[in-house]
C-alpha positions in Angstrom: 138.1 79.0 153.0 140.0 82.3 152.0 138.0 85.5 151.6 139.0 87.1 148.3 137.1 90.3 148.7 139.2 93.3 147.9 138.9 96.8 149.3 140.1 98.2 146.2 138.9 97.4 142.6 140.1 98.7 139.4 137.7 100.1 136.9 140.3 99.8 134.0 143.7 98.3 133.4 145.8 99.5 130.5 149.1 97.6 129.4 151.5 100.1 127.9 153.9 97.4 126.5 156.3 100.0 124.6 156.6 102.1 127.8 156.8 98.9 130.0 154.1 100.4 132.2 151.0 99.1 133.7 148.3 101.8 134.3 145.4 101.1 136.7 142.4 103.1 137.3 140.5 102.5 140.8 136.8 102.9 141.8 137.9 105.7 144.2 139.5 107.8 141.6 143.1 106.7 142.3 145.2 106.2 139.1 148.7 104.5 139.1 151.3 104.0 136.4 153.4 101.0 137.7 156.5 100.1 136.0 157.1 96.5 134.9 160.4 96.6 136.7 158.8 97.4 140.0 156.0 94.8 139.6 158.8 92.2 138.5 161.2 92.7 141.5 158.5 92.9 144.0 156.4 89.9 142.5 154.2 88.3 145.2 155.4 84.9 144.0 157.0 82.4 146.5 160.1 82.6 144.3 160.6 86.3 145.1 158.8 86.7 148.5 159.8 83.4 149.9 157.4 81.9 152.8 158.4 84.6 155.3 160.0 88.1 155.2 163.4 86.8 156.0 163.4 84.6 152.7 162.6 87.5 150.4 165.0 87.5 147.5 166.4 90.7 145.9 166.0 90.3 142.1 168.7 92.1 140.1 169.3 92.9 136.5 165.5 93.6 135.6 165.9 97.3 134.3 164.8 96.4 130.8 162.1 93.8 131.7 158.8 94.1 129.9 155.2 92.7 130.4 154.0 90.2 127.7 150.6 89.9 128.9 148.2 90.2 131.8 145.6 87.6 132.6 142.4 87.9 135.3 142.5 85.5 138.3 138.9 85.3 139.3 137.6 88.5 140.4 140.4 89.6 142.7 143.7 89.6 140.9 145.7 89.5 137.8 148.7 87.4 136.7 151.4 89.1 134.8 153.7 87.4 132.3 157.0 89.1 132.1 159.4 88.9 129.0 162.0 87.2 131.5 159.2 84.5 131.5 158.5 85.0 135.3 154.7 84.4 135.4 154.0 83.1 138.8 152.8 86.0 141.0 149.2 86.7 141.6 148.7 90.5 141.9 145.5 91.1 144.0 143.8 94.5 143.5 144.6 95.6 147.1 148.3 94.7 146.3 148.3 96.7 143.1 146.7 99.6 144.9 149.3 99.4 147.6 152.1 99.3 145.0 150.6 102.4 143.5 150.2 104.2 146.9 153.7 103.3 148.3 155.6 103.3 144.9 158.2 105.7 145.9 159.1 104.2 149.1 159.0 100.6 147.7 161.3 101.8 145.0 164.0 103.4 147.2 163.9 100.3 149.4 164.7 98.2 146.4 167.5 100.5 145.4 168.8 100.5 148.7 168.6 96.5 148.9 170.6 96.3 145.7 173.4 98.6 146.7 173.6 97.0 150.1 174.1 93.7 148.3 176.4 95.0 145.6 173.9 94.4 142.9 172.7 96.2 139.8 169.5 97.0 138.0 171.3 96.1 134.8 171.5 92.6 133.3 
C-alpha cells in the first residue's frame, strides 16, 4: 500500500484566476505563487510525464492557459482543471512545494526544452 504522508502541508491555497496563479502557504512559513502555465506544462499526469523520464513530453503553446478549478484529492494532493481541459494530474503537497522551491530552475529548463525543439509558448 502506498504511503501518502507528505513532508509539507499547505495551510492555505488561493486560486487567483484573473492572474492565472495558484498561491500556496505552507506550515513551515514558505509561500509560493505558481503560474498556471508552469503547473500545466509540468503536470504530473502520465500524458505529460510518461511512464519514465525518457517519455516526458514537452507541452508547447500554453502561455495563456488558466485554471478553472482546484479539487482536493484525499489529504495529500489537489487536482487542477485547466481551461485547455487538461485535468488528469495529481499534484501532491510535496510536489507543489518542490515546484515553488525550484520554480526558476524548472522554468529555465522548460524554456530550454522548447527552444531545442523549435517550439513556442504561444498557441
